N, C-alpha and C positions, 0 to 999 in steps of 0.2 A: 504494500500500500504506500503511495507517495506521501511524503511529509508535507503537511499543510498547516502552517502556523495560522492562528486565528487573529493575531495582532501584528501591527507593524512596528518594527524596531527602527529607531533613528540611526543614521550613519555614524553619529558621534554621541557620546554620553554628555548631554547638556543638563544643567541644573533646571528641573521643572519649576515653573512659577505657580504659586497658589493664590487664592483669593486675597489672603492677607497681604500679599506683595503689591496688590493693585490699589489698595485703599488705605487710608490712615496716614499717620505721621511717620516720617523717617527718623530712625534713631540718631543719625548724623548725616552730613553730606556724603555722597558716594565717594568723592575724592578724599575726604578725610579718613573714611573707613579704609579705603585702599592704601593710603599712605601709611597709616598705623600698622596695617597687616604686613605690608611689604618692607617696612622698616626704612622708609625714605622720608625726606623732609616734606615733600609735596608731591602731588599727582595732578597732572592736567588732563581734563576730559575733552576729547574730540568726538566727532560723529562716527568715526570708524577707525580701525587700526591703520587703514590705508591713509586716511587723513592725518593721523598722528605721525606716521612716517614722513609724509610730505612736509608737515610743519617742522619736524626735526631736521630734515635735510636742508630745507630752505633757510633755517636758522643757522646751521653750520656754514652754509655757503655765504651768508652775509659777512662772516668773519674770515673767510678764506676764498676770496673771489677768483684767484688763479687756479683753484682746484675744481674740476668739474666731473670727475669720474666717481661712481659709486660701485664698489665691487661686491657682487652677490653670487650665491651658488647658482649653478645652471639648472638646478631642480628646486623650484620653490613656487609660491603662488604667483600667477601672472600679474596680479595687482601690484607686486613689488616693482617691476620695471615701469609700470604705468605711473606709480607714485614718484619714482625718480625723475621721469620725464616731466611730470606736472611741476616738480620743483625746479625745472629748467636745467636738469643735469643729465648725465649720460650713464646708463647702466653698463657695466663691464662684467661679463660672465666668467666664472671660474668653475672648472670641472670639480666634481665631488670625488671623494675617496672611492676606490672600488667597492661596490656592494653597500654603500652608505650614502646618506644625504648630506653629510658635513663636507665642507670644502677641503680639498687636498692641500695640505700645508705648503708643499713645494710650488704647486700651481698658484696658490694664493700669493706667495712671496713674489713670484714672477709677474703677477698682474699688477702689483702695487708700485707706485712711483710718485714723483712730485706732483703728478696730475690727480692723485687719489684724494678725494675729500673724505670718504668714509668706507669702511668695510662693514658688511651686514652679516654677522654670524647668525644662523637661523636654527631655531628649535622647531621640530615638526612632530605633530601628534603627541605632544607631551614628552618626547624624547629630546635629550639635550645635546647641543653642539659644544665644541671646545672653544669657549670664549677666550680663554687665556691665550691660546695661540693666535687668535684673531687680534687680540689686544697687542700682542708683541709685534706682529707683522705691521699692523696699522700704525702703531706709535713709532716704529722704526723709520717710517717715511713721513712722519708728521701728520698723519691722518687720524681720524677718530673712529670709534666703533659705535654702531647703532644696532643694539641687540634686538633681533626679531623674536619676541616671545609671544607673538600673536596666538599661537596654539599651545602656550605653556604657562598660563596663569596658574600659579600655585606650585609649579615645579621648583626644585631646589638643586643647586650645585654646591657641593661642599658645605651644606647647611644653610646657604644663603639663597634667596629667591632668584631663579632665572629672571632675566630682564634687568637685574641690578648689578651685573658684573661688567657690562660695557660702560662707555662714557655716557651713552643715552640708551634707553630701552623703551619698548612699547608693547602693549597687549591689546588683544581684540575682545570685544564684548558682543560679537556677532551671534546670529542665531545658531544654536547648537553648541556654543562654547560653554565652558564651565559655568560662567555667569554671563547672562545675556540681557541687554536692553534692546534687542533685535539688531541694532547696529550701534557700535560705540568703540572708542579706543582710549586707552590710558597711556600717558606719556610721562616718563620719569628720567631723571638725570643724576649722575654722580656728583656733579658740581652744582650747588644750589643757585649759582649765578645764572645758569641757563634758563631758569623758569621765567624770569621777567622777559628774557629774549624770546622764549616760546610764545608768551602771551602777546608780545608786540607783533610777531610775525603772524600769529593766529588772527589778530585783529585786522591785519592787512589782507589775509587770504580768505578768511571765512566770512561769509555773509548770511544773514538771517534769511532763510528760505522757508516760509510757512507751509508751502505745499509739500516740500520734502518732509518737514517735521510732522505734518498731519499724516502723511503716508506712513512714516515710521511708527507713529502712535497707533495707527490702526493695525499695522503689521505686528506690533508688540502685543496688542490685545488679542489678535488672532493666534499668535504664538502661545500666549498663556492658555488659550482655550483648546488649541489643537495639538500642542506638544504633549500628547498622551498616546498610549498604544492604540486607542480606538480612533484618534483623530489624525494621526500621522499619515494614514493611507490617503486621505483627502488632500492634505496639505503638501505631502512629499511623495509618497509611494506611487500614486497614480500618474502624476506628471512625469516622474522619473521613468516609469515603465513605458509610457507613451513615447518618450524621447528615445529610449532604447529600441523600441520596435521600429522607429523611423530611421535608426542608425545615426541619430543626432547625439553623439557622445558629449559634445560641449554642453548642450542643454541638460543632458542627464546628470552631468557633473556640476551644473550651475556655474560654468566658467565662461559665459559670454559677457565679458567685462568691457566697460566703456572707459576710454581715456578721460572723458569729462565726468568723472565720478563726483558725487555731491560732497561739498564741504560747507557745513552749516552748524550752528550751535545746537546742542542737545537740549530739548525742552525740559521744563521742570518736572513734569509727571514721569517721564522716562528715567530721569535721574533719581527720583524718589523710589521708583520700582526697583532699580538696581540696589539702592541703599537698603531697602527693606529685605531683599533677598540675600544680601551679602553675608549675613550672619550664618547662613546655612552652608556656605561654600566650603569651609574647611572640613566639615563632617562628610559632605558629599564627596570631596576628593579622597578622604580616608576610606570611605565605603567602596568607591570604584577601584582604588588601589588594592584593597583586600580582594576584591573580585578578580582583578587582573592576575594577582599572585596565584590565585587558585586555578586560573584557566591557562596561563602561559605554558605550564609543563605539558599539558595535553597536546598543544600545537607543536611545541619544541620536540616532542618525541616522534613526530612524523618524519621519516627519512627525507632529506633534501629541503626541509622547511627551516628557514631561519626566522626567529622572532626577535624583533628589536626590543631591548630592555636596558635599563640602567638604574642606578640608585638615585632616588629623589625625584624622578619624573612623575608627571600625572598620566592618566590613562583614559583619554577620551575614546580611543580605539586601540586595537591591537594591530601592529604593523608587521606584515610578513613579507619575506623575500622568497620567491619560488625558484626552482632550479633553472627555468628558462621561460621565455615569453609564451611559448605554446602551452606549457603547463598552466601558467597563470591565467591565460585566456580560456583554457578549458574549464578551470574552476569557476571563472566569472560567468561563463555561459550557463552554468548550472545554478549559480547563487546570486548573481547581481540583481536579477529581476525578482528575486524572492522577497519576502518581507523580513529578512533576517539581518539587515544592516551590513551587508557585505558590499564592498565597492573598491574604488581606487582613491588614492590621495590626491594626485593631480594627474590630468590626462596625459601630459607630455612633459619632456624637458623644455625649458623656455624657448630655445630656437625653433621649436616645431609648432608654436602657435602662430598661425599666419597673421593674425591681427597685431602681433607685436613687431612685425617687420624685422629689419636687420638689427642684430645685437652684437656689439663688439665682444670678441672672445667666443662667440657661439659656433664657430666653425670647427672647434676641436673639443667636444665635450662627450666622448664616448661613454664614460662612466655614468653621467647623468642620464643619457638615453637608455642605458642598460637598466639603471635603477627604475626609471619610469616604466620600462617594459616588464619588469619581473615582480613588482610589488602589488600587494592588495591590502585592504584594511577590513577589520571586523569590529563592529561596534562593541564598546564595553558598557553599553547602557544596562542598568539594572533590569530593564524590561526584556532583555534577551535572556530567557530562562535557560536552565541547565539542559533540558531536552533539546532546545533549539541549538544551543552551542554544541552539544554532542553531535547533532546532525551535520553542522558545518564541518566539524573535525572529520567525520566519516566521509563526507564528500571530498574534502581535500586529500585525505589519505588514499581514497579509491582512485582519484585522478592521478596522483603522484605515482602510485604503485603501478598503475596500468601503462605508464608511458615509458 
């Protein structure tokens, strides 16, 4: 008998919102709560992680006009190069280490020069990158580091929060993240002097856009109502499966991004929703970490399957590397259109998104393309029950063994 789950699992383990998050008073401003938790002096709130990155880079460029290149891994979110260009700068790609998403240290050093404004070490799916190496390489040429912790709010490196190890760091509060106000971004800095500079640049680049804030308000209300096992099929599952049937993988992945992304202040209600939900975030991270620890061994025991793990990371999903692209695709043919929260992290390495055009350094990134071709993700949502997870493991093992 075929396996038929009755509920839809999300692709990532996001913190669900409750009725108490939507009404009533906030315990403190969201930025104050985040700053106290992260152990930083201040936090600046922007309307997305992409907007936060744009503000950070534009601020850095004000103080280093001769430097225009921003060095990034060749496998990351396509919004990153779009943010770099929005700041008036040039993205330069660096290949990743074999079988990994972090930048290859030698290739990173070769890419950096007196033209480099910033290096962007990137944590993906709660797994952490080596920020110390990025700091060393960037600082050696007079550049800064902007730590991309968009997918790693709550992760720790050597006991300190990811996002606070670079010169500047940012986090995403997008839909499905650990904490979500549907779209939002937190910006932090090691040197407190940067905050006034961030605010000045934000005032210049960010404009009140009531239509966009109304849209985000309605989307957040819908997220609160439908980010449930019985509502996700309508909000996420059905559109994703329609896109897969059309062969429109960009839409299935939600990766049709526009260079003219919105940059506007976050409204009072969405800020308050985030503040009211914030207190539950640490326990949610602890619960999903416990669940991941219980499930990783089953996946790691499958021959040819590598599960990415580290100490201190968060677990929005489990990230797997399969033996080859054909095996990965065979697994996805059986599981991607299911209701089980199986999918891909990003569709391509950055040079292979047509809408990004030419990217310096993109002509020599074989490891990034290999990583994109061999990886898949499994949700770590508490709504994926043990029977469903066991089914996923059985399918992966059957496919791997048969090839």
